[in-house]
C-alpha positions in Angstrom: 61.4 57.1 21.3 62.7 53.7 22.6 66.2 55.0 23.3 67.8 52.6 20.8 70.5 54.0 18.5 70.1 53.7 14.7 73.0 51.2 14.6 71.3 48.8 17.1 68.1 49.0 15.2 69.8 48.1 11.9 71.6 45.2 13.6 68.3 43.7 14.9 66.5 43.9 11.5 68.1 40.8 9.8 66.5 38.2 12.2 63.0 39.7 11.5 63.7 39.5 7.8 64.7 35.8 8.1 61.5 35.0 10.0 59.4 36.6 7.3 61.1 34.5 4.6 60.4 31.2 6.6 56.6 31.8 6.7 55.9 30.7 3.1 57.6 27.3 3.8 55.2 26.6 6.7 52.2 27.5 4.5 53.4 25.1 1.9 53.4 22.3 4.5 49.8 23.2 5.5 48.7 23.2 1.8 50.4 19.8 1.3 48.8 18.2 4.3 45.4 19.6 3.4 45.7 18.3 -0.2 46.6 14.9 1.2 43.6 14.8 3.5 41.3 15.9 0.7 42.8 13.2 -1.6 42.3 10.6 1.1 38.7 11.7 1.7 38.0 11.5 -2.1 39.5 8.0 -2.3 37.6 6.9 0.8 34.3 8.4 -0.5 34.8 6.8 -3.9 35.6 3.4 -2.3 32.6 3.8 0.1 30.3 4.7 -2.8 31.3 1.6 -4.8 31.0 -0.6 -1.7 27.6 0.8 -0.9 26.5 0.5 -4.6 27.5 -3.1 -4.5 25.5 -3.7 -1.4 22.5 -1.9 -2.8 22.8 -3.9 -6.1 23.0 -7.2 -4.1 19.9 -6.1 -2.0 17.9 -5.3 -5.1 19.1 -8.5 -6.9 18.0 -10.4 -3.8 14.5 -8.9 -3.9 14.2 -9.8 -7.6 15.3 -13.3 -6.8 12.8 -13.5 -3.9 10.0 -12.5 -6.3 11.2 -15.1 -8.9 10.7 -17.8 -6.3 7.0 -16.7 -6.2 6.6 -16.9 -9.9 7.1 -13.2 -10.5 10.0 -12.4 -12.9 11.3 -8.9 -13.8 13.4 -7.6 -16.6 14.8 -4.3 -18.0 15.2 -3.0 -21.5 18.3 -1.0 -20.3 19.8 -0.7 -16.8 22.2 1.9 -15.4 23.7 2.9 -12.1 24.7 6.4 -10.9 24.1 8.9 -8.1 27.8 9.4 -7.1 28.9 10.7 -4.6 26.1 10.7 -2.0 23.5 8.3 -3.4 23.2 5.1 -5.3 20.6 5.2 -8.1 19.7 2.1 -10.2 17.5 2.9 -13.2 15.6 0.3 -15.3 14.1 1.6 -18.5 11.3 -0.3 -20.3 10.7 -2.5 -17.2 8.6 -5.6 -17.6 7.3 -8.3 -15.3 5.6 -11.7 -15.7 3.3 -13.0 -13.0 3.2 -16.7 -14.0 2.0 -18.0 -10.6 -1.2 -16.0 -10.7 -4.5 -17.5 -11.8 -4.8 -16.4 -14.6 -1.2 -15.3 -15.3 -0.6 -11.8 -16.7 2.2 -9.5 -17.9 3.0 -6.0 -16.7 5.1 -3.3 -18.4 6.2 0.1 -17.1 8.0 3.1 -18.7 10.8 3.0 -16.1 11.6 1.9 -12.6 14.2 3.7 -10.4 15.6 2.5 -7.1 17.8 4.7 -5.0 19.6 4.4 -1.6 21.5 6.7 0.6 25.3 6.0 0.9 25.0 5.4 4.6 22.0 3.1 4.4 22.2 0.9 1.2 19.7 -1.7 2.4 16.8 0.9 2.5 15.7 1.1 -1.1 13.4 3.8 -2.4 11.7 2.9 -5.7 9.9 5.2 -8.1 7.7 3.7 -10.9 7.0 5.8 -14.0 3.7 5.2 -15.6 1.7 4.3 -17.4 1.7 0.6 -16.5 -0.1 -1.9 -18.7 -1.6 -5.2 -17.7 -2.3 -7.9 -20.2 -2.8 -11.6 -20.7 0.4 -13.3 -21.8 1.0 -12.5 -25.5 -2.1 -10.3 -25.8 -2.8 -6.6 -26.1 -3.1 -4.7 -22.8 -6.5 -5.0 -21.1 -5.8 -2.6 -18.2 -3.8 0.6 -17.9 -2.7 2.1 -14.5 -1.3 5.6 -14.1 -0.5 8.1 -11.4 1.2 11.3 -10.7 3.7 9.5 -8.4 4.2 5.9 -7.3 6.8 5.0 -4.6 8.0 1.8 -3.1 10.2 1.5 0.0 12.0 -1.8 0.9 13.8 -2.0 4.3 16.1 -4.9 5.2 17.8 -7.7 3.3 15.6 -9.9 1.1 16.4 -12.9 3.4 15.3 -10.8 6.4 12.8 -8.1 5.3 11.6 -5.6 7.9 9.3 -3.2 6.1 7.5 -2.7 2.8 5.6 0.5 1.9 3.7 1.6 -1.2 2.7 5.2 -1.8 0.5 6.3 -4.7 -0.6 9.8 -5.6 -3.5 10.3 -8.0 -3.7 6.6 -9.0 -6.2 5.5 -11.7 -6.9 2.1 -13.2 -8.8 1.8 -16.5 -10.1 -1.1 -18.5 -9.1 -0.5 -22.1 -10.2 -3.8 -23.8 -13.1 -6.1 -23.6 -16.6 -5.3 -22.2 -17.3 -2.4 -19.9 -14.3 -0.3 -20.7 -13.6 2.8 -18.6 -12.5 3.8 -15.2 -12.4 1.0 -12.5 -10.6 2.8 -9.7 -9.2 6.2 -8.9 -8.2 8.1 -5.8 -6.3 11.2 -4.6 -3.9 9.0 -2.6 -3.5 5.5 -1.5 -0.8 4.2 1.0 -0.1 0.7 2.3 2.6 -0.1 4.9 3.6 -3.5 6.4 6.3 -4.0 9.0 7.3 -6.7 11.4 6.7 -5.6 15.0 7.4 -8.9 16.8 9.6 -11.9 16.0 11.5 -11.9 12.7 11.0 -12.8 9.1 12.6 -16.1 9.8 10.7 -17.0 13.0 7.1 -16.3 13.9 6.7 -12.8 12.4 3.9 -10.6 13.7 3.0 -8.0 11.0 1.4 -4.6 11.5 -0.4 -3.5 8.3 -1.8 0.0 7.8 -3.6 1.6 5.0 -4.8 5.0 4.1 -6.8 6.4 1.1 -8.5 9.6 0.1 -11.2 10.4 -2.4 -11.3 6.8 -3.6 -14.0 5.6 -5.9 -14.7 2.2 -7.5 -18.2 2.4 -9.0 -18.1 -0.9 -10.9 -17.5 -2.9 -7.7 -20.4 -1.8 -5.6 -22.8 1.2 -5.4 -21.4 2.1 -1.9 -18.1 2.8 -3.7 -19.5 5.2 -6.3 -19.1 8.2 -4.0 -15.6 9.4 -2.9 -14.4 7.6 0.2 -11.6 8.2 2.6 -10.4 5.8 5.2 -7.7 4.4 7.5 -7.1 0.9 8.8 -4.6 -0.5 11.3 -4.4 -4.3 11.7 -2.1 -6.9 13.3 -1.6 -10.3 11.5 -0.3 -13.1 13.6 0.2 -16.9 13.2 2.7 -17.0 10.4 5.5 -19.5 10.7 8.0 -17.4 8.8 8.0 -14.9 5.9 10.1 -16.8 3.4 9.0 -16.5 -0.2 5.6 -18.1 -0.5 2.1 -17.1 -1.8 -0.4 -15.4 0.5 -2.8 -18.4 0.4 0.0 -20.5 1.9 0.7 -17.9 4.6 -3.0 -17.8 5.5 -3.1 -21.6 5.7 -0.2 -21.3 8.2 -2.3 -18.8 10.1 -5.3 -21.1 10.3 -3.2 -24.1 11.4 -1.5 -22.2 14.2 -4.6 -20.5 15.5 -3.5 -17.0 14.4 -5.7 -14.1 13.8 -6.3 -10.7 12.1 -6.8 -8.2 14.8 -8.3 -5.0 13.5 -7.2 -2.3 16.0 -9.0 0.4 14.2 -10.9 1.1 11.0 -12.6 4.2 9.8 -14.3 4.7 6.4 -16.3 7.7 5.6 -18.1 9.5 2.7 -19.9 12.8 2.7 -23.2 11.3 4.0 -22.0 8.4 6.2 -19.2 7.1 8.3 -18.2 3.7 9.9 -15.6 3.2 12.7 -14.8 0.0 14.4 -12.5 -2.7 15.9 -12.6 -6.5 15.9 -10.9 -9.8 15.6 -11.1 -12.4 12.8 -9.8 -15.9 12.4 -9.5 -18.2 9.4 -11.4 -21.5 9.3 -10.4 -24.7 7.6 -12.2 -23.6 4.4 -10.1 -20.4 4.2 -13.0 -18.2 5.2 -13.2 -15.6 7.9 -15.0 -16.0 11.2 -15.3 -13.4 14.0 -17.0 -10.2 15.2 -16.5 -6.6 14.4 -17.8 -3.9 16.8 -18.7 -0.9 14.6 -20.5 2.4 14.8 -22.4 3.7 11.8 -23.4 7.3 11.2 -25.8 8.0 8.3 -27.2 4.4 8.2 -30.3 5.7 6.4 -28.0 6.5 3.5 -26.1 3.3 3.5 -28.8 0.6 3.7 -30.5 1.5 0.4 -27.2 0.9 -1.4 -26.8 -2.6 0.1 -29.2 -4.1 -2.5 -31.9 -5.4 -0.1 -34.6 -4.6 -2.7 -32.6 -6.5 -5.3 -32.6 -9.6 -3.2 -36.4 -9.3 -2.7 -37.0 -8.7 -6.4 -34.9 -11.7 -7.3 -36.9 -13.9 -4.9 -40.2 -12.7 -6.3 -39.1 -13.4 -9.9 -38.1 -16.9 -9.0 -41.5 -17.5 -7.4 -43.2 -16.3 -10.6 -41.1 -18.7 -12.7 -38.6 -16.1 -14.1 -34.9 -16.3 -14.5 -34.1 -14.7 -11.1 -33.7 -11.1 -12.4 -34.4 -8.6 -9.6 -35.9 -6.0 -12.0 -38.1 -8.6 -13.6 -39.5 -9.6 -10.2 -40.3 -6.1 -9.2 -41.7 -5.3 -12.7 -44.0 -8.3 -12.2 -45.5 -6.6 -9.2 -45.9 -3.4 -11.2 -48.0 -5.4 -13.7 -50.2 -6.6 -11.0 -50.6 -3.2 -9.3 -48.8 -0.2 -10.8 -46.3 1.3 -8.4 -46.1 -1.7 -6.2 -42.5 -2.4 -7.2 -41.4 1.0 -6.0 -43.3 0.6 -2.7 -41.5 -2.7 -2.1 -38.1 -1.0 -2.8 -38.7 1.8 -0.3 -40.4 -0.4 2.3 -37.6 -2.9 2.2 -34.9 -0.3 2.9 -36.9 1.5 5.6 -37.9 -1.7 7.3 -34.2 -2.9 7.4 -33.1 0.5 8.7 -35.6 0.3 11.6 -34.6 -3.2 12.5 -30.9 -2.4 12.5 -31.5 0.6 14.7 -33.4 -1.6 17.2 -30.5 -4.1 17.3 -27.9 -1.4 18.1 -27.2 1.3 20.6 -27.3 5.0 20.0 -23.8 6.7 20.0 -22.0 9.5 18.2 -19.2 9.8 15.5 -17.7 13.3 15.4 -20.7 14.7 17.2 -23.1 13.1 14.7 -25.8 10.5 15.8 -24.7 7.0 15.1 -25.7 3.4 15.8 -23.3 1.0 17.6 -23.8 -2.7 16.7 -21.8 -5.9 16.2 -21.2 -7.3 12.8 -20.9 -11.1 12.8 -18.7 -12.8 10.3 -19.5 -16.5 9.7 -17.8 -18.5 7.0 -17.0 -15.3 5.1 -20.5 -13.8 5.2 -21.0 -10.6 7.1 -24.3 -10.3 9.1 -26.1 -7.5 10.9 -28.2 -9.7 13.1 -29.6 -12.2 10.7 -29.3 -9.9 7.7 -26.4 -10.7 5.3 -24.8 -7.5 4.1 -21.6 -8.7 2.4 -19.3 -11.6 1.5 -15.5 -11.8 1.9 -13.8 -14.2 -0.6 -11.9 -17.2 0.7 -8.3 -16.6 1.6 -7.1 -20.0 0.3 
C-alpha cells in the first residue's frame, strides 16, 4: 500500500484523465504533418518526372536531329510516353527510317522501338528494337530481313556532346529474301559493339575506344573461313579526328589521314574449333583511303586455315588464263585434269601444303592456350594484307 487515503487518490485522478484526452490531438497533428510531407513528395516526384521526361524527350529528339543531318530520317506510326513514376519510357510503334545518304539508299522498318531512361539520369537512353526489321530499296519490296531475340541500344550524353554508344544483339540473324542467292547471310549467338570517348571531347580532338565481341558467328556467303562458327574480341583506339559532329564516316577517316591519326589495335582474338588468331598492331590511312601498317599475330591451326584462303583458286585462275580461258579457277584446274587425270587435285593439295611450309619458315614457334602456334607479322600495304609476299586478303577503302 502507498499509504494514500482513498480521498487523495480520487483527487489526483482528474489530471490523469485530462492527459489521456489530450493525446488524440497530438496524434492528429502528426497525421496532418505526415500527410503534408507525403503530398509534397508526390508533387515533387510528379514535377521531377515531367522535368526528366522533357529532358529525355529533348535528348532523343536531338539524336534524331543529329541523324537527320547525316541523311538518316526516322518516323513513327504512333508514339507514346509513360513509365511514371520512376522511369521515362518513350515508345514508337511501326518505326521507319530512310537512309538517303547511303549509296545506294535504302529504307528500314521495325515493329517497334522503345527508349527508356531512369528518372535520375535522363540523358542515358536505353533503346529496345522489336524485330523483325526489313531492309528494302526505296519504294520496293523488302530484300533483307533481320531478326533477333533481343536488340539493345544505349546512348550516353547529349546529342551535341555524345560520350558513349553501345549496341547489344542476342541471337541476331540476317536473311536475303529477294533476288538471287536467297537465304541466311549472317547469324550469331551474340554480337556487341561499344564506342566511347576516352580522351578529348566530341567537340575537340576525340580519341575513341571501340570494342567488339561476338560468339558463334557465321557468314558463309562472304568467305569460306566464315562458314564455321567463330567467336572473337577486339579492342582498338581511333585517333586523329577533329571532332565528332554529324558527318559521314568517310569524312572522319579523311580527317584521320590528314592529321596523321591511326587505328591502334590493342588486342584482337578470333577463334574457331580448329584454329585461333591473336594479335596487336597499328594501322594508318593513306591518301587513297586505304590502310597501311603491320599486325603482329600468332596463329594456331594454320594447317586448317591456309586451304580456306583460296590459294589453289588463284593458281587455277592463272592456268586458265594461260590456256586462253575466261579466268575461271575450276576450268584451269580441269584443263590440267584433261592433260593428266588427277593433276588438278595434286595442284590443289601441293599449293596449300607449300604455302603452309613457307609461312611456318617465315614465323617463330609460339603457343596459344597451350597449343602450338606460329608468330609472324602481317604487312598491310595499300589495303592488301600480306604474309611475306603472299597476299591473303583485301580491306576496302575507307573513303
